[in-house]
N, C-alpha and C positions, 0 to 999 in steps of 0.2 A: 559684445562687440564694441560698444561705446567705450568700455574701459580700455580695451586694446588700443583704440584710436587715441584716447586721451594719453595713455602711456607713450604712444608713438610721438605725439606732438611735443610732450614735455621732454622726452629723451632726445629728440632732434634739437630742441633749443639748448639743452644742457650740453650735448655733444658739440654743437657748433661753438659755444662759448669756450669749451676746453680746447677746441681746435685753434681758435684765433689766438689764444694765449700761448698754447704749447708749440705751435708751428715755428715760432722764432727759436725756441730751444732746440727743436729738431734741426733747424738750419745750422746753428752753432755747433751742435754735436756731430751731425752727419757730414756737413760740408766743410766746416772749419776745424773739426776735431777738437773742440773745446767743451769740456763738461762745465757748463755755467750753472751752478746751483743757486746763483743769485738772480736767476731769471724771474722768479716769482716776486722778488723784491722790487724789480723795476715795474712789474704790473701793479704792485701796491703803490708805488710812487705815482704812477699815472692816475690811479683812483683817488689818491689824496689831492693831487693838483686839480682834478676835475671837481671833486667835492668842494674845495675851497673856491674855485673860480665860479661855479654855478650856484652853490648854496650861500656862500658868504659875500661874494662880489656881485651876485645877481646877473652874471653873464648868461647868454643863451647856451643851450645844450651843445649845439654844433660848435660854437666858438670855444666852449670849455673843453670839448673833446680834442679839438685841434691843439689847444694850449697844453693839454695834458700830454699829448704825444710829443709835441715839440719840446716841452719842458723836461720830460723824462730823457729824451735824446741828449739835450744839453747837459744834463747831469751825468749821463753815461759816457759821453765822448771823452772827457778828461780821464775817467776811470779806465777806459779802453787804452788810452795813450800811456798812462802811468803804470797801470797794473796788469790789465788783461794781455797787453802786447808782450809782456814778459813771460807769459805762460803758453803762448802759441808754440806747439811742438814739445812742450814739457811733459813729464810723466803724468798719468791720470791722477795719482795721489796728490801731486803738487797743485793741479788744477782744482781738485776737490777742496783741499785745505784753503787755497786762496779765495775761491768763490764763496765757500760757506763762511769764511771770515768776513767777507764783504757783506754777506746777508745779515750776520749778527750786528755789524756796525750800523747798517741801515735800520734794522729793527730798533736798536738802542736809540738812535737819533729820532725815529718816529715816536717812540714812547716819551722821550724827553721833551720834544717840541710840541707834539700834538696830544699827548696823553693816551692812556690805554682804553680809548673809547671807540665804538663802532662809528664809522663815517658813512653817510649816505650820499649818493649822487642823484640829485633831484632830476626827475624825468620831465620832458616837455609834455604839454597836454596831448600832443599827437601820439605819444608812446605810453600814456598812462592808462587809457581805457581798454576794455576788452574788444576783441574783434571776433565776429561770428564767422567760423570757417565751415559751417554746415552741421557737423555732428557735435560741435561744442564751441564754446567761446574760449579764446586764448588771449592772454595779455599781449598788447601790441608790442611791448618791449621784447618779448620772446620771438615774435615774428621778425623784429628788427635784428635780433641776434642771429637768427637763421640766415637772413639775407646778407648780413655782414660776413658770416662764415663762408657762404658760397662765393661772394665777391673776392674775399681774401684768397681762397683756394685757387680760383681761376687766375687772378692777377699774379700771384706768386709763382704758380706753375709756368705761366707765360714768361715771366721775368727770368726764371732760372733756365728754362728749356729753349726759349725762342729769341733771346736777345744777345747782343755782344757781351754785355756784362755777365750774363749767365755762363757764356763760353769761357770768359776770363776767370770766373770764380771756379768753375770745374777744373780748369787747367791748373790753377793755383793749388787746388786740393790734391790733384793727382801727382803733380811734381812741381813744387814751388820753385826749386832752383832752375829747372828748365824753363818754366813760365817767365821767371825773371830775366833769364838770358834772352828770351824772345821779345822782351820789352814790356811785359805785363808788370805793372807796379803792384806787387802783391800786398804790400802794407796798406795801400789805399783800398784795394779790393776787400781785404779783411775788415778794415775800418767801416766801409760802407755796408758790408754784410752784417757786421755787429750792430751798427746803428739801425738797420732795417729790422733786425730781430728784436731790438729793444723797443722800437716804435710799435711793432705788432704786439708785444707784451703789454705796453701801456694802453694801446687801443683796446685790447681784449679785457684789460682790467677795468676800463670804464664801461664798455658795452655789457660786460658780464657782472657788474656790481650788484645787480638785483639777485643773481643766483649764487655768486661767490662774494659775500659781503667784505668790504674793505675794513680791515682793522690791523693793529700793529704786528700781529703774529700771522698775518696772511701768508707771508713768504714761507714760513715753516709749515703752516697748516696744509698748504697745497703743493709743497715742494715734491713730495712723493707722487702725487697725482700727475703732475706735469711730466716727471721722469717716466712714470709708467706708460703714459701715452706715447712718448718717444720710443721706449723699449718695445712696446707691443706693435707699433706701426712700422718701426724700422728707422733708425736715425738717418735723416737726410731725405727721406721719402715723403713728398707732399701727399700723394694719394694714400700712402700707408698711414700717415698721421690722421688724415680725414677718416679713413676706414676704422682706425683704432678708436677715435673719439666717438664715432657713431655707435660702434659695437659696445664699447664700455659704458657709454652714456645710456644705451638701451638696457644693459644688464643692471646698472646701478639704479636707474629709475624704476625698472620693473620690480627690483627687490624692495625698494622703498615704498612702492604702492602696495605690494602684496604681503611683504613681511618687513615692516619698518625697522624692527630691531636687528635685522640681519642684512640690511642693504649693503653695507661695506664688505660684509663677509663674502657675498656672492661676487662683488666687484673684484676683490683680490684673489678669490678662488679662480675666477675666469682668467686673471692675469697669469697665475701660476700655470694653468693648463696651456694657455696660448704660448707662453715663453718656452715651455717644455717641447711643444710641437714645432714652434718656429723660433729657434734660438736667435736668429738675426732679425726677428720681427716679421710681421705679416708680409711686408713688401720690401724688406731690407735687402741691401746688396751685399754680396760677398766681398771681403777685403781683397 
């Protein structure tokens, strides 16, 4: 029984980290119709900025986290204006080629500037020690990741479903021409949505650095994982992405506990089965 509870606690933490990083990709794919394969690269940039700010400059964890999110968005906004804006509404192949090219450029710059070494994001004392949750102790940073995932899910759902910005975003997705005719500034809506997705990627890259270590090939190493989450959950579905992360996190964690050599096998086997049964994802919407 204790093993089951331990697997559950670790799976929840891992699933929430996947969710915080992947939900931005779900927004860009499901709501903006953009296949952004460079999403993981922006999570990597956030991790690098936090590592430098906290580890080298000696700034506090909270300040380093804010700096990482803001710095990544500052890097991403010019790219959105100069490159991504050109592929809104383009064919999927064009989007894939453009964004994977951006990914390799970012990887090359990271290797050249920072070297091919693993970077750590130092944790504050509050998040370093274990916390006794009754049946076992769990690292405090995992509980922090779980809390962040819950907060992000609630805040993002409220933003998309319950605010005027969410209404304008959904209108721009459904019919950009009509939304523009009614006074919705679609370019600004897309730019803000893109910045929000990048901010979530950077935030997740920092919060999840203990579980998904930051290194120059981070963007490629986890690219498929992030895409899988969106595909299984249903692009654009916040509850679907959360459900997919929790389900896949539980499957992979259980596999790694019980059969360490086959952990990823069960993960991708589950993906194949789910996609066959739910072609649009667990909670995906019909076109």
